[in-house]
C-alpha atoms as one frame of an Amber mdcrd trajectory, in Angstrom:
protein
 106.059  64.317  12.100 105.249  65.249  15.504 106.776  63.003  17.781 106.630
  63.005  21.638 108.487  60.342  24.056 107.097  59.588  27.768 108.767  57.323
  30.307 112.187  58.403  30.650 113.637  60.423  33.930 115.276  63.255  32.728
 117.159  63.959  29.552 120.010  64.440  29.247 120.890  61.806  32.046 122.408
  58.247  32.298 120.479  57.337  35.464 119.605  54.135  33.239 119.734  52.685
  29.818 116.006  54.186  28.672 117.309  57.604  29.565 120.340  56.328  26.764
 117.594  55.283  24.535 115.050  58.299  24.494 118.558  60.564  24.251 119.946
  59.256  21.402 116.561  58.075  19.661 115.215  62.159  19.942 118.015  63.777
  18.910 118.792  62.316  16.288 115.338  62.524  14.945 115.541  66.311  15.558
 118.772  66.418  13.193 116.453  64.660  10.536 113.908  67.398  11.159 111.286
  65.835  13.223 109.438  67.766  15.643 110.604  65.955  19.212 108.727  66.490
  22.191 110.102  65.363  25.564 108.408  64.781  28.935 110.563  65.228  31.255
 109.800  64.638  34.990 109.517  67.895  37.154 111.906  66.766  40.278 113.961
  68.999  42.413 117.613  67.132  41.975 116.477  68.225  38.216 117.300  71.497
  36.140 114.537  72.928  34.239 115.078  73.010  30.527 113.231  73.794  27.232
 115.520  72.503  24.833 118.185  70.281  24.196 119.822  69.392  21.062 117.011
  70.069  18.567 114.339  68.850  20.617 111.856  70.809  22.969 111.250  70.074
  26.384 108.220  69.622  28.782 108.826  69.466  32.885 105.916  67.246  33.638
 104.585  67.222  37.464 105.435  64.562  39.656 105.885  63.718  43.406 108.877
  63.645  44.766 108.745  60.680  46.923 110.575  56.739  44.741 106.979  54.766
  45.176 104.790  57.573  43.658 106.890  59.395  40.963 106.976  57.307  37.953
 103.089  56.493  38.500 102.082  60.313  38.718 104.165  61.668  36.340 102.796
  58.950  33.546  99.370  60.111  34.703  99.863  63.719  33.843 101.975  63.266
  31.085  99.279  60.729  29.500  96.997  63.586  29.962  98.875  65.895  27.826
  99.056  63.459  25.288  95.169  63.225  25.045  95.100  66.843  24.686  97.317
  66.541  21.939  95.864  63.693  19.918  92.079  64.791  20.192  93.350  68.300
  18.224  95.110  66.293  15.940  98.617  67.995  16.851 101.011  65.081  17.298
 101.681  61.733  14.769 103.690  59.800  17.161 103.352  59.047  20.681 106.261
  56.730  21.689 106.032  55.296  25.580 108.867  53.640  26.941 108.962  50.649
  29.687 105.968  48.805  30.837 104.987  51.163  33.895 103.733  54.524  32.075
 101.654  52.208  29.944  99.787  51.927  32.562  97.356  54.874  31.360  97.187
  53.682  27.946  93.269  53.324  28.354  93.326  56.938  28.905  93.866  58.070
  25.180  90.985  58.386  22.133  90.849  54.488  20.371  92.495  54.207  16.981
  89.124  55.509  14.928  89.218  58.819  17.069  92.553  59.662  16.324  93.435
  58.720  12.221  96.501  59.021  11.006  98.508  58.908  14.673 100.403  55.936
  16.154 100.815  54.649  19.642 104.369  52.985  20.051 105.730  51.150  22.935
 109.034  50.182  23.173 109.430  47.729  26.340 112.929  47.821  27.933 112.495
  44.509  29.951 110.008  42.476  31.556 109.754  45.030  34.667 107.254  43.236
  37.006 109.921  40.742  37.171 112.793  42.790  38.821 113.310  42.541  42.738
 113.602  46.162  43.471 109.400  46.234  43.546 106.965  45.498  45.947 103.595
  44.228  45.333 101.383  46.537  44.485 104.147  47.823  42.557 104.638  44.777
  40.459 100.896  44.737  39.835 100.951  47.964  38.328 103.557  47.178  35.956
 102.156  43.557  34.940  98.756  45.675  34.197 101.010  48.315  31.978 102.174
  45.147  30.445  98.422  44.086  29.273  98.123  47.330  28.442 100.230  48.052
  25.977  99.317  44.507  24.413  95.987  45.789  23.965  96.335  49.673  23.373
  99.451  50.474  21.295  99.453  50.244  17.474 103.159  48.816  17.654 105.239
  47.263  20.086 109.397  47.190  20.112 110.976  45.059  22.103 115.326  44.648
  22.417 115.477  41.281  22.994 114.629  38.228  20.592 113.308  36.735  24.192
 111.117  39.212  24.788 109.793  39.188  21.403 109.661  35.082  21.803 107.336
  36.129  25.229 105.094  38.692  23.825 104.394  35.908  21.034 104.008  33.129
  23.405 101.863  34.827  26.490  99.523  36.924  24.389  99.574  36.480  20.732
 101.093  39.564  20.207 103.148  40.084  16.929 106.374  42.985  18.218 109.171
  44.233  16.373 113.303  43.434  17.534 115.341  46.558  17.254 118.340  46.121
  19.893 119.741  49.195  21.616 122.682  51.034  19.546 126.091  52.410  21.198
 128.386  55.293  20.532 131.829  53.705  18.711 134.200  54.378  21.912 137.274
  56.058  22.256 139.851  54.628  24.437 141.422  56.832  27.209 144.265  56.383
  29.745 143.756  56.290  33.370 144.129  60.023  34.686 140.950  60.392  37.282
 140.823  56.806  38.103 144.324  56.477  38.942 144.305  60.047  40.932 140.884
  58.987  42.824 141.645  55.524  43.126 145.123  54.294  42.061 144.093  52.251
  39.693 145.900  51.948  36.168 145.104  49.408  32.874 144.287  46.057  33.464
 144.334  46.285  37.561 140.391  46.006  38.304 137.590  43.872  37.860 134.778
  46.136  36.922 131.071  46.217  37.480 129.354  49.097  36.207 125.491  48.948
  36.420 122.860  50.129  38.956 122.899  48.304  42.366 119.492  47.106  42.338
 119.342  43.320  42.971 118.554  41.896  39.197 121.760  43.038  38.558 123.076
  40.181  40.764 126.357  42.034  42.308 125.892  40.175  45.690 126.714  36.660
  43.509 129.834  38.693  42.264 130.698  40.136  45.384 130.266  36.447  47.175
 132.531  35.114  44.278 135.424  37.784  44.915 135.941  37.266  48.577 136.316
  33.279  47.551 138.715  34.064  44.874 140.517  36.295  46.893 140.784  33.576
  49.521 142.527  31.097  46.848 144.906  32.707  44.720 146.800  35.878  45.405
 145.817  38.458  43.094 146.723  42.700  43.563 143.495  43.212  41.058 140.666
  45.264  42.721 137.049  44.706  42.340 135.433  47.613  41.459 132.003  48.660
  42.076 130.384  51.521  39.803 126.601  52.656  40.163 124.167  53.894  42.269
 120.506  52.815  43.462 117.788  52.998  42.241 114.365  52.388  44.064 116.503
  50.164  46.079 117.766  51.447  49.126 117.849  48.355  51.067 119.614  46.270
  49.156 122.199  49.151  48.315 122.866  49.161  52.382 123.374  45.422  52.093
 125.833  45.969  49.399 127.883  48.169  51.412 127.801  45.749  54.379 129.283
  42.980  52.078 132.302  45.436  50.730 132.612  46.877  54.436 136.199  46.654
  55.536 137.567  45.104  52.279 140.254  47.190  50.878 140.017  45.008  47.857
 136.483  46.731  46.673 136.517  49.778  45.436 132.792  51.737  45.379 132.996
  54.831  43.336 128.887  56.026  43.572 127.526  56.777  39.812 129.787  57.699
  37.544 129.927  59.580  34.059 131.944  61.628  31.389 135.996  61.028  31.521
 135.627  58.680  34.747 133.206  56.502  33.387 135.050  56.530  29.924 138.479
  55.552  31.789 136.829  52.773  33.886 135.491  50.833  30.840 138.913  51.529
  28.790 141.595  50.255  31.418 139.494  47.097  32.968 140.767  43.788  33.109
 137.467  42.203  33.517 133.726  43.588  32.752 131.025  41.571  34.847 127.575
  41.680  34.804 125.554  38.980  36.534 122.597  39.546  36.176 118.855  37.909
  36.784 117.268  39.915  34.404 117.503  42.071  31.616 116.191  44.038  28.863
 119.010  44.992  26.892 122.085  45.827  28.876 123.773  49.267  27.643 126.829
  48.695  29.864 127.682  44.978  28.657 127.438  46.851  24.954 129.554  49.759
  26.004 132.149  47.418  27.560 132.251  45.439  24.163 132.736  49.007  22.317
 135.474  49.608  24.915 136.965  45.796  23.560 136.605  44.432  27.620 136.825
  41.006  28.047 133.612  40.241  29.098 131.695  37.686  31.928 128.163  37.612
  32.223 125.351  35.347  33.342 123.945  32.860  30.758 120.406  35.014  30.345
 119.165  35.140  26.959 119.683  38.888  26.943 123.022  39.024  27.727 123.899
  35.766  25.117 121.977  37.189  22.785 124.821  40.062  22.165 127.885  38.983
  23.484 130.965  37.815  21.068 133.938  35.234  20.826 135.772  37.479  23.406
 132.895  37.005  26.139 132.610  34.435  28.938 129.590  32.736  30.915 128.263
  31.620  33.809 125.053  29.773  34.921 122.862  32.291  36.778 122.847  32.692
  40.239 126.078  30.340  40.415 128.137  31.846  42.775 130.538  28.685  42.500
 130.766  29.066  38.614 131.341  32.596  38.687 133.692  32.511  41.341 135.708
  29.616  38.935 135.336  31.618  36.074 136.703  34.966  37.407 139.591  32.776
  39.086 139.682  31.206  35.291 140.201  34.800  33.684 142.909  36.358  35.948
 145.233  33.233  35.364 144.886  33.756  31.884 146.403  36.981  31.953 144.491
  37.716  28.883 145.107  40.753  26.025 142.343  43.123  26.451 140.846  46.267
  24.596 142.164  44.579  21.987 138.961  43.823  20.011 136.843  47.048  19.944
 133.386  46.253  18.358 130.133  48.149  17.798 127.281  45.517  17.801 124.598
  47.940  16.410 125.229  51.519  15.821 121.925  54.427  16.911 121.596  55.391
  13.193 120.621  51.770  12.762 118.413  52.059  15.437 116.724  55.328  14.327
 116.492  53.995  11.354 114.086  51.062  11.888 112.132  53.408  14.983 111.015
  55.484  11.753 110.101  52.528   9.963 107.825  51.336  12.448 106.712  54.972
  12.583 105.784  55.052   9.160 104.051  51.471   8.647
C-alpha cells in the first residue's frame, strides 16, 4: 500500500509520544514492503531529510511560531494529500492527533476517492490540555468533530477514549494501544558523571513539562516528604517545555534553590536509558493522558511506578505500580513517603505490555478492512 502519515513534528525524534508512534509504525510498515511517506514539519531546528529507514520524507512548509506551527503545517500537508487523492496516488492517509484533522473537510469525499481510506489516530483529547488557549482549544475541538465526520476509521489509544467517542458522538472506534521496545538495563555512567546519580538514588519524572502532566503536584508533595523524613534520594525531572513557557518558568521557580531536585532538560539515547534503568521510583501525576509512552517505557525497565488514577494510567499498570487520587497532593506525599520507607526491590519485573509488531499488525488490518 501507499501510505502517508501526517500530524507529527519530525521523524526521527522523541519530542513527544506522537513522534515515537509514527516512527515505529512507519518504519515497520516500510520493512513489510509498503510505500510510506512521512510529512515532517519544515523548521529551522530540523535537519532536512528525504529518506529515513525505508520511508520517504517530505518537509512541509510551516511558520516557526508556536501559535501557528501546527495549524499552518496541517493546512499545507492536507493540500498535498488532496492532490494525491485526486490523482489516485495514495491508498491510506493516516492523520495523527486531533489538531491536523481541522482540515479534513478539504479532502475529496468518499465517493470521489474509491479504494482509498482516511484513518485518524486520536492520541488523547487534546482540547483538554492546559497548555492551549481559548482559540487553540476551539480549533482542537473542531478537529475532533471533523475526525468523527470525515474519517473512515478512528483509532484510539485508551478504552476510556473509546467510551468517550461512543457516548459523545455514537461513533465506533478501534482501540489499539501504543507499543514498546523491550528494554535493556544500563549501568549509571552518564548520569553518574553529570549528576552524581547511582542505582536507586532518585525518584524520576520523565515527560514533557506541560500543565497536564501534573509536575507541580509532584514538586509540592516532594517538598513535604523532605520535611517529614530523612532521605538522601533526589527528585529528577527529565523533560523540556512544549508550548508552555509560562508553566516551565513556574516549575523552575518551584525548584530554585532546592538541591534535592535535579532538572536535566530534554534527554534521549543512553542518558534516557540510564535514567529509567536506575530510578528507585517513576512518578507520573498526570491530569490528562492519551496513552503515556513514558509510563510504558518505565514499566519495560522494571520501574516501580506511582501514577494518578486517571483511566489512561490505570488501564496499563501492573502489580508493581501504585496510584493516588488525581490532583491530591497530600495523598501523593503519603504514597511517596511510604514507598521510600518500603525499601523496594527495583527493576526485577521488566514487562513489555504491547509490542510494536502487534500494533502494526492491527493497524494494517484497519487499513485493509
